[in-house]
N, C-alpha and C positions, 0 to 999 in steps of 0.2 A: 480324756481320748485324746490320743496322740494321731497328729495328721500326717500321710502318708500319699504318693502318688501311685497309681496301679497303671501298669502296661498290661493289657488284656490281649493274651495272643490267639491266632486263629486255630481253628481246629475241627470246623463242621459241628456235627452231633456232638462231639467231646465237649462242646462249650459249655454245656450244662455245669460243668466243673467249677466255673468261675462263680456259679452262684455259693457254691460250697464255700469256696476261698472268700468271698466277701461276707458271708455270714460268719464264718470262723475269726476273721480278723476283728469284725466290729465285737464278737464276745471277749476277745482279749483286749481291747482297747483302743484298737486302731482303726482310724476313720478316713477313708478315701478323701482327699481334698482336691485331687485332680485325676482324671482319668482318660486314656488313650486306649483305643481298641482297634483290633484289625479282626475282621471277618466275623466270626461267633463272638468274639471279644466285644465287638462293635454293638452288637445287639445286646447284650448283657450291659455293657458300659451306658448305652444310651437309656435305656429302661431304668437304671439305678440313678443316673444323672438327671433325669425329670421328676424323681421322686418315689418312684416304686421302691419298696423294701426288697431285701432278698428273699425273703420269704413270700412276698405276693409273686416275685419273679418266678420262684419254684411253684408254686400254685398254677401258675399261667402256662408254665412249661408243661406240667403234669398232666394237662388239658388237650395237648397236640396230637393230631391224627395224622399219622405219617402219611396214610392214604390219599390224604386232601391235601398235604402240605407243599408237596413238589410237584404240584400242577402245573402245566404251560399255559400260558395265554397264547390268543391265536398270534398275535404280533410278536412274539418271542422271537429273538436270534435262535439258531441253531445251537441246541446243548443237548447233553444227556438227560438232563432233568430240569425243570423249572421250579420257581418259588413263588406261585401265584398264590397258594393258599398261605405260604407265610406272610407275604405281603400284606394280604386282606388282614391277618390277625395283627400284625404291627400297626397298621391304619387304627384298629379299634383301640390300641394301647398309646400311640403315639399321636394318632390325629395329625393337625396340623402344627404340632408343637416344632419350634424352632431352638437353634442353639441357644437363643436368648432367653429361653424358658428353662435352661437348665441351673441348677442349685449350686453346679461347682464346674470348673472348667472342664471342657470334654471336646474331644477330637477322633475323629477315624482318619485311617489310611487307606488309600485307594491308588491303584497305577493306572494310568491312562495307555491304553494298549495302542493308541496310535503314535504317540510321542516317546513310550517307554519311559516316561518318567512318573515319580512317586509325588502324590498329591497329599497335603493335608487339607481335610474338610472339617471345620469349624465354625461354618457360618451357613444360613439358609435353613431348609427343612431338615428335621431328623430323619425323616423317613427316606427322603433321598440319599441322604448320607449312609445311611444302613443299607440300602440296596447295591450302592455302589462298592462297598468295601466287602459284601458277601458274594459277590459275582464270581465265583471259581470258575476259571478258564476251563472251557469244556463242559463240565458239570452243570454249571448255571449260566445263564446268558449274561452277556456284558449289561450295563446299564449306562444309557447316555444321559449326561448332564451338559447341555450347551453343544460344543464339538468333540467333548471328551468321551471317549468309549472306556467305560472305567470297568475294571476287572479287579479283583480279589489284592488287598494290600499286601497280602502274605507273599507274594510273589517276589517283593523287595525287601519287605520289613515285617516277618511274621510277628513279632512282639515288639510293639511301638516304643521303646525306652527313650529313645532320642525324642521322640514326639511329646511323651508327657513330662519329661524333664523341661522342654521348651515351655511347656504350658504353666509349668510352674517349678521353677528350680529350687524353692525353698524346703522341699518336703523329700525324704528319703524315697527313694524308686524301688518299688516291688514288682517284679516282671512275673507275671503267670504264663508259663509256656507249657503248651500241650503236647508238644514234641517230644519224640523219645531221646534220652540222652545217648551219647556216642556207643556205651556199652550195652544198648539194647537194640541198635541197628539190626544185628544178625537175628532177630526175632520179631521185626516188624510184620504187621499183619497182612493180609494178602486182600485185595479188593474183589468183592463179588457184586453181582448183580443184586441190590436188595429186593427181598421179598414184598416190600410195599410198592413197588414199580408194577403198574398194571401190563405186565408181559407174561404171557402164557409160559408156564415152566417148560413145557417141551421146546418153547423157540429158546429161552436161556439155554437149556442144555446142548442143543444142536449149536448154538453159537460158541458155546465155551470149548466145543471139540472142533471148530472149524480152524484153520491156520489164521484167519483173522482175529478170531476170539483168542487166540494163543499170542498173538502180537501185541493185542491190548493188555493184555495180564502183564506181559514183560515191559510194557511201557509205565503201565500204572505203577507196579513195583518198583521201578526205576524212580518215578515221580515222588513217590513216597521216602525213599531214601534221600533224593536231592532236597526237599523241603524240610525234612529234620536238619540236614546238615546246613542250610541256609539259616534256619532259626538258631542253632548251635553256634554258628559263625558271628551272628550278629550279637548274639549276647556276650560273646567274648570281646566283640569291638566296644560294645555300648556300655557295658560295665554297670548293671542295675546293682544297687546296693544288695537286694536278695533275690534269688531266684527260687520260686515256689512251683514244683514241677509235679503236679498231680499223674498218679500212675493210670492213665488213661490210654496209653499208646499201645495197648493189645486190641484197641479199635481204629476203625478208619474213619475219616471224616463224614461219611454217608451211611454208618452203620444205625440201625434201629436199636437205640442203646436205651438202657433203663435210666430215667432222669433222676431217679433217687441214688442210684448207685454212682451216677456221676458227680452229685452233689455231695454225697458222703466222701468220695475219694478227694474232692476239692478239699472238704474241712480237714480230712486226715494229712493231706499236704502241707498245709498250714501248722497243724501240731507238730509235723516233723520238723518244721523249719524254725519253730519258736525260739531255740537256742542263739540263733543267728540273729535274731531281732533286738537282742541286747546291745547297748552299745548305739543303736542307730541315730541317737540323738547327740551324743557326745560332740563336744568342739571339735576334735579331729576330724570326725566324720562330715561335720558341716563343712568344715575347710575343704575337704575332699569334694564335696558337691558343688563349691563354688568356683574350684577350679576345673570342674567338668561341664559347669553351667553351658548350656547348650544355645547356640544361635540357630536360627531358622534351620530345621533340618530337611526342609522339603519346600516344594512350592505349595502355595496356599490357593485353594480354589476359592474366587472370586465369583458369587453368585448374586 
């Protein structure tokens, strides 16, 4: 098996595609030797890093009940949705496991909303790191660790290529981006209030026809374009060896997706990229990785 480093990008419910990517990479003889994840990539990365197989993660994902997943806790900060149900499930699978329990180097990225700084979290409890990196601003509540008010790392680093390169610069970096490529930006999906949200449909319909509802629609459409642009720019800057781009961009991050469909799209994306895997371990490629070897790319959270 040939070892690679994986940078798993954010994308909300589209993140199930990461499962298929890892499944197919393993089938083709490529083993993740280090993983850095943002948001959904942080969840899949954490589960894999502590020993769950991609098939086990897929089976776990298939049991998710969206009507219970995005519940709010009484002490949650203001947000559109909560993550109470997801947290309960992650406690079941991650428990009190820490970064010291992972079988490979692993880290997540989060942004401190108070300071505006990007943080690498690679110590302490895994559940705390996952909560920090999945806190999509406005949609899910921020997560406090000490004095840090953490939100989704995708704000500054949607696909943490530089972080996984810092974790281990000996392996080629495969970046998995769930964002749309530039040629698809004119077909980005529209955000709608999900059916699984406990809001009567007549209220939803009234809101969408109000001026405020139309303003929110304009904002979310612009936000989707902006996040796709940031992801594309960071990939141009950080230069992973390969970018795997599952065709999941017809969904928004809060859509009620079919897990098996997302997993299959992840597998197909790897298959379409296989010709670019040839030569990853050549002397020339190794020299290029040595030149790009990353110093600490952000502040490290000490817990």
